[in-house]
N, C-alpha and C positions, 0 to 999 in steps of 0.2 A: 232741605233747600228746595230737591225738587219741586214739591206742592208749591211751594212760594212761585219757583218760575214759572210753572204752569198757571197760575192765577193770572199774575201778573202779565202773562202772554194774552191770557185770554179777556183780560182786563182792555188790555191795547190794540187789540184785533178785532173787537166790536164795541163801537163807538156805543149802540144802541143802549146796549147792555151797562157799559161804563157811564153812560147819559144816566140810568135809572138811579144807580149806584152812589153817585158820585156826591151825592148829600150826605150820605152816610157816613155813620161816626161806631166802629162796632170792636171791640177783643172776642176773638176767639181763638180756646186753647183746643188743642190737637194732646189728646193723651192716647202712647198707642202701647202705654206698659213699660216700655220699654226708655218712652221719652217725652217729657211734655213740655211742649213749647207753645207759645203764646204768638199770636199775630195782631198785628191791629191794621182795620181798614178803616183807612182816611183818603176825604179826596180822592177817591177810585182807584187809589194805590194801595197795597199791601205788603208791609213790612213788618219782621220780627220786632216784639218786643220783648220789655223786662218779664222776666213768667212772675215777677211780687209786683208790676208795675200797675196794674189796672185789674179787677175782676170781669171775668168774659162775660159775655150776654150770649154767648153759643160754648158750650163744651162738647165736645166728640170723643169719643170713646171706642177706638177701633183698634185690631192688630195691623203694625209694617206692611203684612203681605195681604190685609183686604183691601188699606188702602192702595196701593201700588194697584190692585187688579181693577178697582174702580177707576182709576185717573186713566191705567190703562183700555177701557174699557172692554174688560173682558168680562168685569163683573158689574152685575147692573147694580146699581146704588137703591133702588125700591126693594130691592130680593133681599139685598144686605139688610137694610134696615129693618125690614117684616121679620127677618128669621133673627133678630136682634144682633146677627154679627156687627153691626156700625150701629151705635147709642147716638142721638141728637140730642141734649137738654138745653131748649131756647123756648121762646115764641114761634107758632106756625109760621110766620114771616121771617123771621130767622132763618129757620129749616130753609124753605124753599130759596134762602140765598144762599145755604153752606152747599145746598145741593147743585143749584147755578153754574156756583165757583167750580164746583169738582169734574162736572161735568162737560 
């Protein structure tokens, strides 16, 4: 839930970023091993979706601790990605979108 709040806060604070993604419609699955949550980005807002409602466009696999460290800016997301501690399965453009949403 903290992730959802952080993403929506970022979207509301940055009109430039929000404007760039306003027309996007993406589903992303966050799999931490312990939890699997599907999020839906539509009209510049991210909401939690039913896990079985739609296949994800982006699948992110990591641990709760790694994700928390990235969100708190204690862990560099590029280093985490290059060392395989966070895995993102999607198109390159969607990977860039997701990394911008987290940081």
